[in-house]
C-alpha positions as CSV (number, residue, x, y, z in Angstrom):
1,M,118.8,-168.8,59.7
2,E,120.4,-168.3,63.1
3,K,118.3,-169.4,66.0
4,Q,117.2,-166.8,68.6
5,K,118.7,-167.3,72.0
6,V,116.7,-167.6,75.2
7,V,118.1,-167.7,78.7
8,L,116.4,-170.2,81.0
9,A,116.5,-170.1,84.7
10,Y,117.5,-173.7,85.2
11,S,117.6,-175.8,88.3
12,G,117.7,-179.4,87.0
13,G,114.3,-180.2,88.6
14,L,111.2,-181.4,87.0
15,D,109.7,-178.2,85.6
16,T,112.9,-176.5,84.2
17,S,114.1,-179.8,82.6
18,V,110.8,-180.1,80.8
19,I,110.9,-176.4,79.9
20,L,114.3,-176.6,78.3
21,K,113.2,-179.4,75.9
22,W,109.8,-177.7,75.4
23,L,111.4,-174.5,74.2
24,E,113.6,-176.3,71.8
25,V,110.8,-178.5,70.4
26,N,108.0,-176.1,70.2
27,Y,109.8,-172.8,69.3
28,G,113.2,-173.8,67.9
29,Y,115.1,-171.6,70.4
30,E,118.7,-171.9,71.2
31,V,118.4,-172.4,74.9
32,I,121.1,-171.2,77.3
33,A,120.7,-172.7,80.8
34,V,121.7,-170.6,83.8
35,C,121.9,-172.2,87.2
36,V,122.4,-169.7,90.0
37,D,124.0,-171.1,93.1
38,V,122.4,-169.5,96.2
39,G,123.8,-172.2,98.4
40,Q,121.2,-174.9,97.6
41,G,123.8,-177.6,98.3
42,E,123.4,-179.5,95.1
43,D,126.0,-180.9,92.7
44,L,125.7,-178.1,90.2
45,I,128.4,-179.5,87.9
46,A,126.0,-182.5,87.4
47,V,123.1,-180.0,86.8
48,K,125.2,-178.3,84.1
49,K,125.9,-181.6,82.5
50,K,122.2,-182.5,82.6
51,A,121.3,-179.2,81.0
52,L,123.7,-179.8,78.2
53,A,122.6,-183.4,77.8
54,T,118.9,-182.2,77.6
55,G,119.7,-179.9,74.7
56,A,121.0,-176.6,76.0
57,S,123.7,-175.0,73.8
58,K,125.4,-173.5,76.8
59,A,125.0,-173.9,80.6
60,Y,126.3,-171.4,83.2
61,V,126.7,-172.1,86.8
62,V,126.9,-168.8,88.7
63,D,127.9,-168.8,92.4
64,V,126.3,-165.9,94.2
65,T,126.0,-167.4,97.6
66,E,128.0,-164.8,99.4
67,E,126.4,-161.9,97.5
68,F,123.0,-163.5,98.4
69,I,123.8,-163.4,102.1
70,T,125.5,-159.9,102.3
71,D,123.3,-158.0,99.8
72,Y,119.9,-159.7,100.2
73,I,119.7,-161.6,103.5
74,Y,121.5,-159.1,105.7
75,P,119.5,-156.0,104.6
76,T,116.2,-158.0,105.2
77,L,117.5,-159.2,108.6
78,K,118.5,-155.6,109.6
79,A,115.0,-154.5,108.6
80,G,113.5,-157.2,110.7
81,A,111.2,-158.1,107.8
82,V,108.9,-161.0,108.4
83,Y,106.0,-161.7,106.2
84,E,102.7,-162.2,107.9
85,D,104.5,-162.8,111.3
86,D,106.1,-166.1,110.4
87,Y,107.8,-166.3,106.9
88,L,111.4,-165.3,106.9
89,L,111.2,-164.7,103.1
90,G,113.6,-167.5,102.1
91,T,112.4,-167.9,98.6
92,S,111.3,-164.3,98.1
93,F,114.6,-162.5,98.3
94,A,116.4,-165.1,96.4
95,R,114.4,-164.4,93.2
96,P,115.6,-160.9,92.5
97,L,119.2,-161.9,92.6
98,I,118.6,-164.8,90.4
99,A,116.7,-162.7,87.9
100,K,119.5,-160.1,88.0
101,K,122.0,-162.8,87.0
102,L,119.7,-164.0,84.2
103,V,119.6,-160.5,82.8
104,E,123.4,-160.2,83.0
105,V,123.8,-163.5,81.0
106,A,121.1,-162.5,78.5
107,E,122.8,-159.3,77.8
108,K,126.2,-161.0,77.5
109,E,124.9,-163.7,75.1
110,G,122.6,-161.3,73.1
111,A,119.5,-163.3,74.0
112,V,116.0,-162.0,73.1
113,A,114.2,-163.5,76.0
114,I,114.4,-165.0,79.5
115,A,112.3,-168.0,80.4
116,H,111.4,-169.2,83.9
117,G,109.5,-172.2,85.5
118,A,107.2,-170.2,87.9
119,T,103.6,-171.1,87.5
120,G,100.8,-168.7,86.7
121,K,99.4,-169.2,90.2
122,G,102.4,-168.3,92.2
123,N,104.4,-165.3,93.5
124,D,107.8,-166.2,91.8
125,Q,106.5,-165.2,88.3
126,V,106.0,-161.7,89.7
127,R,109.4,-161.6,91.5
128,F,111.3,-162.8,88.4
129,E,109.4,-160.6,85.9
130,A,109.3,-157.4,88.0
131,T,113.1,-157.6,88.4
132,I,113.7,-158.2,84.6
133,K,111.5,-155.2,83.8
134,A,113.3,-153.1,86.3
135,L,116.8,-154.1,84.9
136,N,116.1,-154.6,81.2
137,P,112.6,-154.0,80.0
138,H,113.5,-154.8,76.4
139,L,113.9,-158.6,77.1
140,K,111.0,-160.8,76.3
141,I,109.7,-163.0,79.1
142,I,108.5,-166.6,78.5
143,A,106.5,-168.3,81.2
144,P,105.6,-171.8,79.9
145,W,103.2,-172.6,82.7
146,R,101.0,-169.8,81.5
147,I,100.9,-170.9,77.9
148,W,101.6,-174.6,77.4
149,D,99.1,-177.5,77.4
150,L,100.7,-179.3,80.2
151,K,98.2,-178.9,83.1
152,S,99.9,-180.6,86.0
153,R,103.2,-181.8,87.4
154,E,101.9,-185.3,86.5
155,D,101.8,-184.1,82.9
156,C,105.3,-182.9,83.2
157,V,106.4,-186.3,84.4
158,D,104.9,-187.8,81.3
159,F,106.5,-185.3,79.0
160,A,109.9,-186.0,80.6
161,V,109.5,-189.8,80.2
162,E,108.5,-189.3,76.6
163,H,111.6,-187.2,75.8
164,N,114.0,-189.3,77.9
165,I,114.7,-186.5,80.4
166,P,115.9,-187.8,83.8
167,I,113.9,-186.3,86.5
168,P,114.2,-186.2,90.4
169,V,110.5,-186.8,91.2
170,T,107.9,-189.4,90.6
171,K,104.1,-189.2,90.6
172,K,104.2,-190.5,94.2
173,D,106.9,-188.0,95.4
174,I,105.6,-184.8,93.9
175,Y,106.6,-182.1,96.4
176,S,107.8,-178.9,94.9
177,R,110.9,-177.7,96.9
178,D,113.0,-174.6,96.9
179,R,116.3,-174.5,98.7
180,N,119.0,-172.1,99.3
181,I,121.6,-171.5,102.1
182,W,118.9,-169.6,104.1
183,H,115.9,-172.0,104.0
184,L,114.0,-174.9,102.4
185,S,110.4,-174.9,101.4
186,H,108.0,-177.8,100.7
187,E,104.8,-177.3,98.7
188,G,102.3,-179.4,96.8
189,G,101.3,-183.0,97.1
190,N,99.3,-183.9,100.2
191,L,100.1,-180.5,101.6
192,E,97.5,-178.9,99.3
193,N,94.8,-180.0,101.7
194,P,95.3,-177.9,104.9
195,W,93.5,-180.6,107.0
196,N,96.4,-183.0,106.3
197,E,99.0,-182.9,109.0
198,H,102.4,-182.7,107.3
199,D,104.8,-185.7,107.7
200,N,107.9,-185.0,109.6
201,S,109.9,-187.2,107.3
202,I,110.0,-184.4,104.8
203,Y,112.5,-182.4,106.8
204,M,115.9,-182.0,105.2
205,M,117.6,-179.3,107.2
206,G,116.8,-180.5,110.6
207,V,114.7,-182.8,112.9
208,A,111.3,-182.8,114.4
209,P,111.3,-180.9,117.7
210,E,110.3,-183.9,119.7
211,K,113.4,-185.7,118.3
212,A,115.8,-182.9,119.3
213,P,118.2,-183.4,122.3
214,D,116.7,-183.5,125.8
215,T,119.2,-180.9,127.0
216,P,119.2,-177.2,125.7
217,T,121.9,-175.8,123.5
218,F,123.2,-172.3,124.2
219,V,124.7,-170.2,121.3
220,E,126.1,-166.6,121.4
221,I,125.8,-164.3,118.3
222,E,127.8,-161.1,117.9
223,F,126.7,-158.2,115.7
224,E,128.3,-155.1,114.3
225,K,125.9,-152.5,113.1
226,G,123.1,-155.1,112.7
227,V,125.3,-157.6,110.8
228,P,126.2,-160.9,112.5
229,V,130.0,-161.4,112.6
230,A,130.7,-164.2,115.2
231,V,129.3,-167.3,116.8
232,D,130.4,-168.2,120.3
233,G,133.2,-165.7,120.1
234,V,134.6,-167.1,116.8
235,K,134.5,-164.9,113.6
236,Y,133.1,-166.6,110.5
237,S,132.7,-165.7,106.9
238,P,129.0,-165.1,105.9
239,I,128.8,-168.5,104.2
240,D,130.5,-170.5,107.0
241,M,128.4,-168.7,109.7
242,L,125.1,-169.8,108.1
243,H,126.3,-173.3,107.6
244,K,127.2,-173.5,111.3
245,L,124.0,-172.0,112.5
246,N,121.9,-174.2,110.2
247,Q,123.6,-177.2,111.8
248,I,123.1,-176.0,115.3
249,G,119.5,-175.0,114.7
250,G,118.7,-178.1,112.7
251,V,119.9,-180.4,115.4
252,N,117.6,-178.7,117.9
253,G,114.5,-178.7,115.6
254,V,114.6,-174.8,115.3
255,G,112.9,-172.8,112.5
256,I,110.2,-175.2,111.3
257,I,106.8,-173.7,110.4
258,D,103.7,-175.0,108.8
259,L,102.2,-171.9,107.2
260,I,99.1,-170.8,105.3
261,E,100.1,-167.6,103.6
262,N,98.4,-165.0,101.4
263,R,100.0,-165.0,97.9
264,L,100.2,-161.7,96.0
265,V,98.0,-163.1,93.2
266,G,95.1,-163.5,95.6
267,M,94.9,-167.0,96.8
268,K,96.1,-168.7,99.9
269,S,98.8,-171.4,99.8
270,R,100.3,-173.8,102.2
271,G,104.0,-174.5,102.7
272,I,106.4,-176.2,105.2
273,Y,109.4,-174.0,105.7
274,E,112.7,-174.9,107.4
275,T,114.9,-171.9,108.4
276,P,117.1,-173.1,111.3
277,G,120.0,-170.6,111.1
278,G,117.9,-167.7,109.9
279,T,115.6,-168.1,112.9
280,I,118.6,-167.9,115.3
281,L,119.8,-164.8,113.6
282,F,116.4,-163.1,113.6
283,Q,115.8,-163.9,117.3
284,A,119.2,-162.6,118.2
285,H,118.9,-159.4,116.1
286,K,115.5,-158.6,117.6
287,A,116.8,-159.0,121.1
288,L,119.8,-156.7,120.5
289,E,117.5,-154.0,119.0
290,K,115.4,-154.2,122.1
291,L,118.4,-153.3,124.2
292,T,119.9,-150.6,121.8
293,L,116.9,-148.8,120.1
294,D,114.8,-146.2,121.8
295,R,111.0,-146.7,122.1
296,A,110.0,-144.2,119.3
297,T,112.5,-145.7,116.8
298,M,111.4,-149.3,117.6
299,S,107.8,-148.4,117.2
300,F,108.2,-146.8,113.8
301,K,110.6,-149.5,112.6
302,K,107.9,-152.1,113.2
303,T,105.9,-150.2,110.6
304,V,108.9,-150.1,108.2
305,S,109.6,-153.8,108.8
306,E,106.1,-154.7,107.8
307,K,106.2,-152.7,104.6
308,Y,109.7,-153.9,103.9
309,A,108.5,-157.5,104.2
310,Q,105.6,-156.9,101.8
311,L,107.9,-155.3,99.2
312,V,110.3,-158.3,99.3
313,Y,107.5,-160.8,99.2
314,D,106.0,-159.0,96.2
315,G,109.2,-159.0,94.3
316,L,109.7,-155.2,94.5
317,W,113.4,-155.3,95.4
318,F,114.6,-152.9,92.8
319,T,112.3,-150.0,93.6
320,P,112.8,-146.5,94.9
321,L,110.7,-147.2,98.1
322,K,112.8,-150.2,98.9
323,D,116.0,-148.1,98.5
324,A,114.6,-145.4,100.7
325,L,113.6,-147.9,103.4
326,D,117.1,-149.3,103.3
327,Q,118.5,-145.9,104.2
328,F,116.2,-145.6,107.2
329,V,117.1,-149.2,108.4
330,D,120.8,-148.6,108.0
331,S,120.6,-145.4,110.1
332,T,118.9,-147.4,112.9
333,Q,121.6,-150.1,112.8
334,Q,124.5,-147.8,113.7
335,V,123.9,-148.8,117.4
336,V,122.9,-152.5,116.9
337,T,126.3,-153.8,118.0
338,G,126.8,-156.3,120.7
339,K,126.1,-159.9,121.6
340,V,123.1,-162.1,122.4
341,K,123.0,-165.5,124.1
342,L,120.1,-167.8,122.9
343,K,118.8,-171.0,124.3
344,L,117.7,-173.6,121.8
345,Y,115.4,-176.4,123.1
346,K,113.2,-178.8,121.1
347,G,112.2,-176.3,118.4
348,T,112.2,-173.2,120.6
349,C,114.8,-170.4,120.3
350,A,114.8,-167.7,122.9
351,A,117.2,-164.9,123.8
352,V,118.3,-165.2,127.4
353,A,121.0,-162.6,127.7
354,S,122.2,-159.5,125.8
355,A,125.0,-156.9,126.0
356,S,126.0,-153.9,124.0
357,P,128.3,-150.8,124.3
358,Y,125.2,-148.8,123.1
359,S,122.8,-150.4,125.6
360,L,120.0,-148.1,126.7
361,Y,119.4,-150.2,129.8
362,N,120.7,-148.4,132.8
363,E,120.6,-150.4,136.0
364,E,121.1,-147.3,138.1
365,F,117.8,-146.0,136.9
366,V,115.7,-149.2,137.0
367,T,116.9,-150.8,140.1
368,F,114.4,-151.7,142.9
369,G,117.1,-150.8,145.4
370,E,118.2,-147.4,146.6
371,D,119.5,-145.1,143.9
372,H,120.8,-141.5,143.6
373,V,119.9,-140.7,140.0
374,Y,116.1,-140.8,140.0
375,N,113.7,-138.8,142.1
376,Q,110.5,-140.9,142.2
377,K,108.6,-137.8,143.3
378,D,109.1,-136.4,139.8
379,A,106.7,-139.1,138.6
380,E,103.7,-137.3,140.1
381,G,104.1,-134.3,137.9
382,F,104.7,-136.4,134.9
383,I,101.6,-138.5,135.5
384,N,99.4,-135.3,136.0
385,L,100.6,-133.9,132.6
386,F,100.5,-137.3,130.9
387,A,96.9,-137.9,132.1
388,L,95.7,-134.3,131.7
389,P,93.6,-135.0,128.5
390,I,91.6,-137.8,130.2
391,T,91.4,-135.9,133.4
392,I,89.8,-132.9,131.6
393,R,87.5,-135.3,129.7
394,S,86.4,-136.9,133.0
395,L,85.7,-133.4,134.6
396,M,83.7,-132.4,131.6
397,H,81.4,-135.5,131.8
398,S,81.1,-135.0,135.5
399,Q,80.0,-131.4,134.9
400,M,77.5,-132.5,132.3
401,Q,75.9,-135.1,134.5
402,Q,75.5,-132.5,137.3
403,E,73.8,-130.1,134.9
404,Q,71.5,-132.9,133.6
405,K,70.5,-133.6,137.2
406,K,69.7,-130.0,137.9
407,E,67.5,-129.9,134.8
408,K,65.5,-132.9,135.9
409,K,64.9,-131.3,139.3
410,V,63.5,-128.2,137.6
411,I,61.2,-130.2,135.5
C-alpha cells in the first residue's frame, strides 16, 4: 500500500528534525521536507542533505527572500505596523509566506497533510494553520507538539540522540531562535524568568549598545511611495539594501529589544529581538510621513496601524480586512516620497533631517520672522470659534451659580 505524503515545514533545527523522524516512526508517512528561505543566512543545501539523511523522501529549498521583503515586509512598513509599541513583527509576517509555500508544495506532491513544529502554547501554530485554512482547507494539519508524549525540548534532545539525529543545540544551550533577513528572535532557556537579565553574548546580528562606536553614524534613506529604494544616494535591490542596513544598524547596536508580549493564545512571553535594518527603515519612514501626511490622515492611520499590527501578529494575513487596510495604506503612501537622514549612536536611531517634494512644511508660514502670507490677526476669530463650545459651557455654569446665589439670598 502506498504511503500517504505529508509536507513538513523543516528548518533543520531541533524540533523539526525530531518531528521528521517521529512522523515516519509513529505514522508511517512519506515525509517531504520543505525549507523556505526567508533570508535566514544558513547553509540550506546542508539543511536539505540533513533532511534526506534523517528520512525525508524529498527535500525542497524554496528561496522567497525577495518576495518576503516586497510582499510582506514593505506592506507592513508602509502601514507603520508595530505590535504593542515595540515588536516589528519579524516572525509574524514570515509565517504566512512560509505556509503559502507549504500549501503549494503539498498541492504539487499530492500530499494529504502539512506538519509544523510550532508548539501548542505559541502564536505560530495559529499563523501557519490560519493561512493553510485560507488557501486550502482540505489539507489535514499535524501539530506534533499538541499530540506527542515529548513534553520538553530536553525530551526532544533525548529522542534525537536515541535516533542518531544530529542537532544544533544541547541541554545547556537550549534557546529557541527564529531568524530571517528582517530579524532574529531568542526565546526559552533562562529568558523564561523575566527577572533574569539577558546575556548580551546571545546577540548575532549586532553588538550591545555600550560596545558600539563612540562616534555617531549618519545614514540617509530614500523612499518612493513609501518603499525604500536607496541608501546614502545609492540604489539597492531589496535584499542588498536590508543586508547593508543590518550591517550598519548592527555595528551601532540598533534594534535590540527585550520584550514581554501578549501572545494571541492568552499568555505572556518574553523574547529578545534583534531588528537592526528594520528599525532604521521604520524610523525613517515614520519621519517622512510626519513631513508629508496631513494631521487627519496621520491620526486615522495610527488607528489603522494598530489594527494592521494585530492582524499580522495574529496570523490573519489572507483576510478581507487585511486587503481593505492595504488599499487605504497604499492610498496614503502616494506622497511618501523623499529622503530622511538618521543618526545612529549606541543603540539609538533618530531622524535628524528630512526632505520631500510633497512636504507639507512651509517655511513661509511657520517662520518666526516677518512674512507676507499669514495674517496673525486671523487667529483671533479662529480661536473664538474653536473655543465656542467651552465658552458657552463656562457662561452656562456662571449663570447657574448666579441663580443659586439669588436663591440663597431669598431663603
